[in-house]
C-alpha positions as CSV (number, residue, x, y, z in Angstrom):
1,X,13.3,-109.8,-36.5
2,X,11.6,-106.9,-38.4
3,X,9.7,-108.0,-41.5
4,X,11.4,-106.7,-44.6
5,X,8.3,-104.9,-45.8
6,X,8.0,-102.6,-42.7
7,X,10.2,-99.8,-41.4
8,X,11.5,-99.9,-37.8
9,X,9.7,-97.3,-35.9
10,X,11.8,-94.4,-34.6
11,X,11.8,-94.0,-30.8
12,X,9.9,-91.1,-29.5
13,X,12.0,-87.8,-29.0
14,X,12.7,-87.3,-25.3
15,X,15.1,-84.9,-23.5
16,X,17.6,-87.7,-23.3
17,X,17.7,-88.7,-26.9
18,X,17.1,-85.4,-28.7
19,X,19.8,-83.4,-30.4
20,X,19.2,-79.8,-29.5
21,X,20.7,-78.5,-32.9
22,X,18.2,-80.8,-34.7
23,X,15.5,-79.3,-32.6
24,X,16.6,-75.9,-33.2
25,X,16.7,-76.3,-37.0
26,X,13.3,-77.8,-37.2
27,X,11.9,-75.0,-34.9
28,X,13.5,-71.9,-36.0
29,X,15.4,-72.1,-39.2
30,X,14.1,-72.4,-42.8
31,X,17.3,-72.1,-45.0
32,X,15.2,-72.5,-48.3
33,X,13.2,-69.4,-47.3
34,X,16.1,-67.3,-46.5
35,X,18.2,-68.2,-49.6
36,X,15.1,-67.7,-51.8
37,X,14.7,-64.2,-50.2
38,X,18.4,-63.3,-50.8
39,X,18.2,-64.6,-54.4
40,X,15.0,-62.5,-55.2
41,X,16.3,-59.4,-53.7
42,X,19.8,-59.7,-55.4
43,X,18.3,-60.5,-58.8
44,X,15.8,-57.5,-58.6
45,X,18.8,-55.2,-57.6
46,X,21.6,-56.5,-59.9
47,X,20.0,-58.5,-62.6
48,X,22.1,-61.6,-62.0
49,X,22.4,-64.4,-59.7
50,X,24.7,-64.1,-56.6
51,X,27.4,-66.6,-56.2
52,X,29.4,-65.9,-53.0
53,X,28.0,-65.8,-49.6
54,X,29.3,-64.9,-46.2
55,X,27.3,-66.1,-43.1
56,X,28.2,-64.4,-40.0
57,X,27.2,-66.3,-36.7
58,X,26.5,-69.3,-38.9
59,X,26.1,-71.7,-36.2
60,X,25.5,-75.0,-37.7
61,X,25.9,-73.7,-41.2
62,X,22.5,-74.6,-42.6
63,X,22.2,-71.6,-44.7
64,X,25.8,-72.2,-46.1
65,X,24.9,-75.7,-47.0
66,X,21.4,-74.6,-48.7
67,X,23.5,-72.0,-50.7
68,X,26.0,-74.6,-52.0
69,X,23.3,-77.0,-52.9
70,X,21.8,-74.4,-55.3
71,X,24.7,-74.9,-58.0
72,X,28.3,-75.7,-58.6
73,X,29.3,-71.9,-59.0
74,X,28.1,-71.2,-55.5
75,X,30.7,-70.5,-52.7
76,X,29.7,-70.1,-49.0
77,X,31.8,-69.1,-46.0
78,X,30.4,-69.5,-42.6
79,X,31.9,-67.8,-39.5
80,X,31.3,-68.6,-35.8
81,X,33.2,-68.6,-32.7
82,X,31.8,-71.8,-31.2
83,X,34.1,-74.8,-32.3
84,X,31.5,-77.3,-31.2
85,X,28.5,-76.1,-33.2
86,X,30.8,-75.6,-36.2
87,X,31.8,-79.3,-36.0
88,X,28.3,-80.4,-35.6
89,X,27.3,-78.3,-38.7
90,X,30.2,-79.8,-40.7
91,X,29.2,-83.4,-39.9
92,X,25.4,-82.9,-40.3
93,X,24.7,-80.2,-42.8
94,X,27.8,-79.9,-45.0
95,X,29.3,-83.4,-45.4
96,X,25.9,-84.8,-46.5
97,X,26.3,-82.3,-49.6
98,X,28.9,-84.8,-51.0
99,X,31.1,-83.1,-53.8
100,X,29.3,-79.8,-53.2
101,X,30.7,-79.8,-49.6
102,X,33.9,-78.5,-51.3
103,X,32.1,-75.2,-51.9
104,X,31.6,-74.5,-48.1
105,X,34.3,-73.1,-46.0
106,X,33.8,-72.9,-42.2
107,X,35.9,-70.6,-40.0
108,X,36.2,-70.5,-36.3
109,X,36.8,-66.8,-35.5
110,X,35.1,-63.4,-34.4
111,X,32.9,-62.2,-37.1
112,X,34.9,-59.0,-36.8
113,X,38.0,-60.7,-37.9
114,X,38.8,-60.4,-41.6
115,X,38.1,-63.3,-43.9
116,X,40.2,-61.9,-46.9
117,X,37.7,-62.2,-49.4
118,X,34.9,-60.4,-51.2
119,X,31.3,-61.5,-51.3
120,X,28.2,-60.8,-53.1
121,X,26.2,-61.3,-49.9
122,X,26.9,-61.1,-46.2
123,X,24.1,-62.3,-43.9
124,X,23.4,-62.3,-40.3
125,X,20.3,-64.0,-39.3
126,X,18.2,-65.0,-36.1
127,X,19.1,-61.8,-34.5
128,X,22.6,-63.0,-33.6
129,X,24.1,-59.7,-34.2
130,X,22.2,-58.4,-31.2
131,X,25.1,-59.6,-29.2
132,X,26.7,-56.2,-29.8
133,X,25.1,-54.1,-27.0
134,X,26.5,-50.5,-27.8
135,X,26.2,-48.2,-30.6
136,X,29.9,-48.1,-31.1
137,X,30.2,-51.8,-31.0
138,X,27.3,-52.2,-33.5
139,X,28.7,-49.6,-35.9
140,X,32.2,-51.0,-36.0
141,X,30.6,-54.4,-36.9
142,X,28.6,-53.0,-39.7
143,X,31.7,-51.1,-40.9
144,X,33.7,-54.2,-40.9
145,X,30.8,-56.2,-43.0
146,X,31.0,-53.4,-45.5
147,X,34.7,-54.1,-46.0
148,X,33.8,-57.7,-46.9
149,X,31.5,-56.8,-49.7
150,X,32.3,-56.7,-53.3
151,X,31.0,-54.2,-56.2
152,X,27.4,-55.6,-56.6
153,X,26.5,-56.6,-53.1
154,X,24.5,-56.1,-50.1
155,X,24.3,-57.1,-46.2
156,X,21.1,-58.7,-45.1
157,X,20.0,-59.1,-41.5
158,X,16.9,-59.8,-39.8
159,X,15.1,-58.0,-36.8
160,X,12.0,-58.5,-34.8
161,X,9.7,-56.2,-32.7
162,X,6.1,-55.1,-31.8
163,X,4.8,-54.3,-28.2
164,X,4.6,-57.9,-27.3
165,X,8.3,-58.4,-28.1
166,X,9.1,-56.2,-24.9
167,X,7.1,-58.2,-22.4
168,X,8.0,-61.3,-20.5
169,X,6.1,-64.1,-21.9
170,X,6.3,-67.6,-23.3
171,X,5.2,-68.5,-26.8
172,X,4.7,-72.2,-27.4
173,X,4.4,-73.9,-30.6
174,X,4.1,-77.6,-31.6
175,X,6.6,-78.9,-34.1
176,X,6.1,-81.9,-36.2
177,X,8.2,-84.5,-35.1
178,X,6.8,-84.9,-31.6
179,X,8.0,-81.8,-29.5
180,X,7.0,-78.4,-28.3
181,X,9.2,-75.2,-29.0
182,X,9.1,-72.6,-26.4
183,X,10.3,-69.0,-27.0
184,X,10.8,-67.5,-23.6
185,X,11.1,-63.8,-23.4
186,X,12.4,-63.8,-19.8
187,X,13.8,-60.3,-19.2
188,X,13.6,-56.9,-20.7
189,X,15.1,-53.7,-19.3
190,X,13.3,-50.5,-20.6
191,X,16.3,-48.3,-19.6
192,X,19.2,-50.3,-21.2
193,X,16.9,-52.6,-23.7
194,X,19.1,-55.5,-22.5
195,X,17.2,-58.7,-23.0
196,X,17.5,-62.2,-21.8
197,X,15.7,-64.8,-23.8
198,X,15.7,-68.7,-23.9
199,X,14.6,-71.7,-26.0
200,X,13.2,-74.6,-24.2
201,X,11.9,-77.8,-25.7
202,X,9.3,-80.2,-24.2
203,X,8.6,-83.7,-25.2
204,X,5.4,-86.0,-25.3
205,X,6.6,-88.0,-22.4
206,X,6.9,-84.9,-20.1
207,X,10.5,-84.5,-20.3
208,X,12.0,-81.1,-21.0
209,X,15.2,-79.6,-22.3
210,X,15.3,-76.2,-20.2
211,X,17.4,-73.2,-21.5
212,X,18.7,-75.3,-24.4
213,X,19.9,-72.0,-25.9
214,X,20.3,-68.7,-24.0
215,X,20.5,-65.2,-25.4
216,X,21.7,-62.1,-23.8
217,X,21.2,-59.3,-26.1
218,X,20.4,-55.7,-26.6
219,X,16.9,-55.1,-28.1
220,X,17.6,-53.0,-31.2
221,X,14.9,-50.8,-33.0
222,X,14.7,-50.6,-36.8
223,X,15.3,-46.7,-36.7
224,X,18.7,-47.4,-34.7
225,X,19.8,-50.1,-37.0
226,X,19.1,-48.1,-40.1
227,X,20.9,-45.1,-38.6
228,X,24.0,-47.2,-37.8
229,X,24.2,-48.9,-41.1
230,X,24.2,-45.4,-42.7
231,X,26.9,-44.1,-40.3
232,X,29.1,-47.3,-41.2
233,X,28.9,-46.2,-44.9
234,X,26.2,-48.3,-46.5
235,X,24.9,-46.4,-49.5
236,X,21.1,-47.3,-49.0
237,X,19.2,-49.3,-46.5
238,X,15.8,-50.8,-47.1
239,X,13.4,-52.4,-44.8
240,X,11.5,-55.5,-46.2
241,X,8.4,-55.8,-44.2
242,X,6.2,-59.2,-43.9
243,X,3.3,-58.3,-46.1
244,X,1.9,-61.9,-46.0
245,X,-1.1,-61.0,-44.1
246,X,-2.2,-58.8,-47.0
247,X,-1.3,-61.2,-49.8
248,X,-2.1,-64.9,-50.8
249,X,1.7,-65.9,-50.5
250,X,2.7,-67.7,-47.5
251,X,5.7,-65.3,-47.0
252,X,6.0,-62.2,-48.9
253,X,8.7,-59.6,-47.6
254,X,8.6,-56.3,-49.6
255,X,10.4,-53.1,-49.1
256,X,8.3,-50.6,-47.1
257,X,9.0,-47.1,-46.0
258,X,6.1,-47.3,-43.4
259,X,4.2,-50.2,-41.7
260,X,1.1,-50.5,-39.4
261,X,2.0,-51.1,-35.7
262,X,1.6,-54.8,-34.5
263,X,2.0,-56.8,-31.5
264,X,4.7,-58.7,-33.3
265,X,6.5,-58.6,-36.5
266,X,9.6,-59.8,-38.4
267,X,11.5,-57.9,-40.9
268,X,14.7,-58.0,-43.0
269,X,17.2,-55.0,-43.6
270,X,19.0,-54.8,-46.9
271,X,22.0,-52.6,-46.9
272,X,23.7,-51.9,-50.2
273,X,27.4,-51.3,-50.0
């Protein structure tokens, strides 16, 4: 019998008992930072707080859940084509919101299908939209996003780059909770810019979750993305560069027209309707 004044120790994470979606959220996502960024940019542009969000490629809907958690007037819609990850997100991220779960709607459909609503903000994070590999596909997706936006609104998406991002390599990072996250840049084609990336997880007992997540993308550059957003009809596109290396803030993305070359970088693009 466990003494009442002691907490039963949780079993160590292993490849057998770990949930890959939990591992992913601990390793890759920070919904609070993402929503903070959206709120800050929106207030700076429109002098009010955004209320409606569409999260494309929402996966487990972690950002939708964080959005709804911020207030009773907030409504979030998440779109993803994978029914299993949507069901996981509904159970593990949305249902725990309690009454606020009613502010989240999850749709299983292609992100290019209409949602029949207008939103203050549409977001596509974790480079998920790189699944579109041609200029025509990407431009069409961007044009569709624009139809989902209301009058004071923008589309926000992220991108990565730097010379190290185009070379095969593995980046390892220990995560609090007893496991190691591995970002595997497995293949890069310099002619087509097709990339194959994997996420693996390793545990203290030596077990592994190999290729827990797989990504077959086209590697898009910032000039290409800005041009395609403009061609899709967006009125203004700004690049928000990670300036944290120059500031005391932990993370500080600010609009920039130029930036120093770096081995690796992350940025947001904000496209106003």
